C-alpha positions as CSV (number, residue, x, y, z in Angstrom):
1,M,-18.8,23.2,-13.2
2,K,-15.8,25.3,-14.4
3,K,-13.6,23.2,-12.1
4,T,-14.9,20.0,-13.6
5,A,-14.5,21.2,-17.2
6,I,-10.5,22.0,-16.4
7,F,-10.2,18.8,-14.6
8,C,-11.5,16.7,-17.5
9,S,-9.4,18.9,-20.0
10,A,-6.3,18.2,-17.9
11,L,-7.1,14.4,-17.9
12,F,-7.7,14.1,-21.5
13,L,-4.3,15.9,-22.2
14,F,-2.5,13.6,-19.7
15,I,-4.4,10.4,-21.4
16,S,-3.5,11.4,-25.1
17,L,0.3,12.1,-24.4
18,P,1.3,8.4,-24.2
19,L,-0.9,7.7,-27.3
20,F,1.3,10.0,-29.4
21,A,4.5,8.4,-28.1
22,E,3.1,4.9,-29.2
23,A,3.9,3.8,-32.7
24,K,2.6,0.2,-32.6
25,A,-0.8,-0.3,-34.5
26,S,-1.8,-3.5,-32.6
27,P,-1.5,-3.7,-29.0
28,P,-0.7,-7.0,-27.4
29,A,-2.6,-8.7,-24.7
30,Q,-1.6,-8.4,-21.3
31,A,1.7,-10.0,-20.4
32,K,2.6,-11.7,-17.3
33,H,4.3,-9.6,-14.6
34,E,3.3,-6.3,-16.5
35,V,2.9,-3.2,-14.1
36,A,0.6,-0.2,-14.6
37,L,0.0,3.0,-12.7
38,L,-3.9,3.5,-12.3
39,F,-5.9,6.6,-12.3
40,S,-9.7,6.4,-11.8
41,L,-12.9,8.7,-11.4
42,E,-15.8,7.3,-9.6
43,N,-19.7,8.3,-9.6
44,L,-19.6,10.3,-13.0
45,I,-22.4,8.0,-14.1
46,S,-24.8,7.3,-11.3
47,V,-27.9,5.8,-11.2
48,T,-29.3,6.8,-8.0
49,K,-27.9,10.3,-7.4
50,P,-26.2,12.8,-9.8
51,Y,-22.8,14.0,-9.9
52,N,-22.7,17.3,-8.2
53,D,-19.2,19.2,-8.1
54,G,-17.8,17.0,-5.5
55,F,-15.4,14.2,-6.6
56,Q,-14.1,10.9,-6.1
57,T,-10.6,9.9,-7.5
58,G,-8.0,7.3,-7.0
59,A,-4.5,6.5,-8.0
60,G,-2.7,2.9,-7.7
61,V,-0.9,0.2,-9.1
62,K,-1.7,-3.1,-11.1
63,Y,0.2,-6.0,-11.2
64,W,-0.4,-9.0,-13.7
65,V,0.4,-12.3,-12.0
66,S,-0.4,-14.1,-15.3
67,E,-1.9,-13.5,-18.5
68,K,-5.6,-13.7,-17.3
69,I,-5.1,-12.7,-13.4
70,G,-4.5,-8.9,-12.5
71,T,-4.2,-7.5,-9.0
72,R,-4.4,-3.9,-7.9
73,A,-4.3,-1.6,-5.2
74,L,-5.5,1.9,-4.9
75,L,-5.6,4.9,-2.6
76,G,-8.6,7.0,-3.1
77,M,-10.0,10.4,-1.9
78,T,-13.6,11.7,-1.9
79,V,-14.9,15.2,-1.3
80,T,-18.5,15.8,-1.0
81,P,-20.0,19.1,-0.4
82,N,-23.2,20.1,1.4
83,K,-24.4,23.1,0.0
84,S,-27.4,23.8,2.2
85,T,-24.7,23.8,5.3
86,E,-21.7,24.9,3.4
87,T,-19.6,22.0,4.8
88,S,-18.3,18.9,3.1
89,V,-17.2,15.4,4.1
90,T,-13.7,14.2,3.1
91,R,-13.2,10.4,2.7
92,L,-9.6,8.8,2.5
93,G,-9.4,5.2,1.7
94,T,-7.6,2.1,0.2
95,S,-8.8,-1.0,-1.6
96,I,-7.2,-4.0,-3.0
97,A,-8.8,-6.1,-5.8
98,G,-8.4,-9.0,-8.1
99,E,-9.3,-9.2,-11.5
100,Y,-10.1,-12.5,-13.8
101,H,-9.9,-11.5,-17.6
102,P,-11.6,-14.7,-19.3
103,R,-10.6,-13.4,-22.7
104,P,-7.5,-11.1,-22.8
105,G,-6.8,-9.0,-25.6
106,K,-7.5,-5.4,-26.9
107,A,-11.1,-5.3,-25.4
108,S,-10.6,-7.4,-22.2
109,P,-13.8,-8.1,-19.9
110,Y,-13.2,-9.0,-16.3
111,I,-14.9,-10.0,-13.0
112,G,-13.4,-10.0,-9.7
113,G,-13.7,-9.0,-5.9
114,I,-12.6,-5.8,-4.1
115,A,-12.0,-5.1,-0.5
116,G,-11.2,-1.8,1.1
117,I,-11.2,0.4,4.2
118,Q,-12.1,4.2,4.3
119,F,-11.9,6.9,7.0
120,L,-14.3,9.8,6.8
121,F,-13.9,13.2,8.4
122,D,-16.6,15.8,8.8
123,D,-17.7,18.5,11.3
124,T,-19.3,16.0,13.5
125,G,-16.3,13.9,13.9
126,K,-14.2,11.0,12.3
127,Y,-15.7,7.5,11.2
128,F,-14.3,4.2,9.8
129,N,-15.9,2.0,7.0
130,Y,-15.0,-1.1,5.6
131,S,-16.3,-3.0,2.4
132,V,-16.2,-6.0,0.4
133,G,-17.7,-6.4,-3.1
134,A,-18.0,-7.8,-6.7
135,I,-16.5,-6.0,-9.7
136,G,-17.1,-6.4,-13.5
137,G,-15.6,-4.2,-16.2
138,V,-13.9,-4.1,-19.3
139,E,-10.3,-2.9,-20.0
140,L,-9.7,-1.4,-23.5
141,R,-5.9,-1.3,-24.8
142,L,-5.7,1.9,-26.9
143,A,-1.8,1.2,-27.3
144,S,0.6,-1.2,-25.7
145,N,1.3,1.2,-22.7
146,V,-2.2,2.8,-22.4
147,A,-5.5,1.3,-21.4
148,L,-9.1,2.9,-20.5
149,Y,-11.2,0.8,-18.2
150,G,-14.9,1.0,-17.1
151,E,-15.9,-0.9,-14.0
152,Y,-19.1,-1.3,-11.8
153,Q,-18.7,-2.6,-8.2
154,A,-21.6,-4.1,-6.1
155,I,-20.4,-3.1,-2.6
156,C,-21.5,-4.4,0.9
157,L,-20.4,-1.7,3.4
158,H,-20.3,-1.4,7.0
159,D,-20.3,2.1,8.4
160,I,-21.6,4.2,11.3
161,N,-25.1,3.3,10.1
162,G,-24.4,-0.2,10.1
163,F,-24.5,-2.8,7.3
164,G,-25.5,-1.9,3.8
165,V,-25.4,-2.8,0.1
166,R,-24.6,-0.1,-2.4
167,L,-25.9,-0.7,-5.9
168,G,-26.4,2.0,-8.6
169,D,-23.6,4.7,-7.9
170,Q,-20.4,2.7,-8.2
171,A,-19.7,3.3,-11.9
172,I,-15.9,3.8,-12.2
173,L,-13.9,5.3,-15.3
174,G,-10.2,5.1,-15.2
175,I,-6.7,4.8,-17.2
176,A,-3.8,2.4,-16.9
177,L,-0.4,3.6,-17.9
178,Y,1.7,0.4,-18.4
179,F,5.5,0.3,-18.3
């Protein structure tokens, strides 16, 4: 729990620094060909299972093709501890997504699609997963160079256990730093 508090405090400081550097009061809508660095945290809010000192995080790039269409690529990492066996599962993955923003602006809702691959490592071996799914969320511009986003993903996953659908534990919070 202490690690989580330190991480959240550091994230808050990281998010707030660009806000102090921004003097404009009213951020513009997304501009064509705008680029952002993305940082995300997954499964902080979970309907089916609680967050338990493991983490899922990602970093990537977002590129606006037009005022209403954004594309992004992320690299992700997940570490999930198993407290009963004192082992953990590490997942490394990458995903690409497309977002359609029907009403661009300071608060911009979006829908889209996502595809990804994931490599899992644990004491029993190495595995490979792939997934496709739908996304929906809102991006909130705090300043012209900083946005927060919240997103939900409905994922169809193929892994070592076969095909499955993941609903209920795919809530994502993130920050976009535009330049």
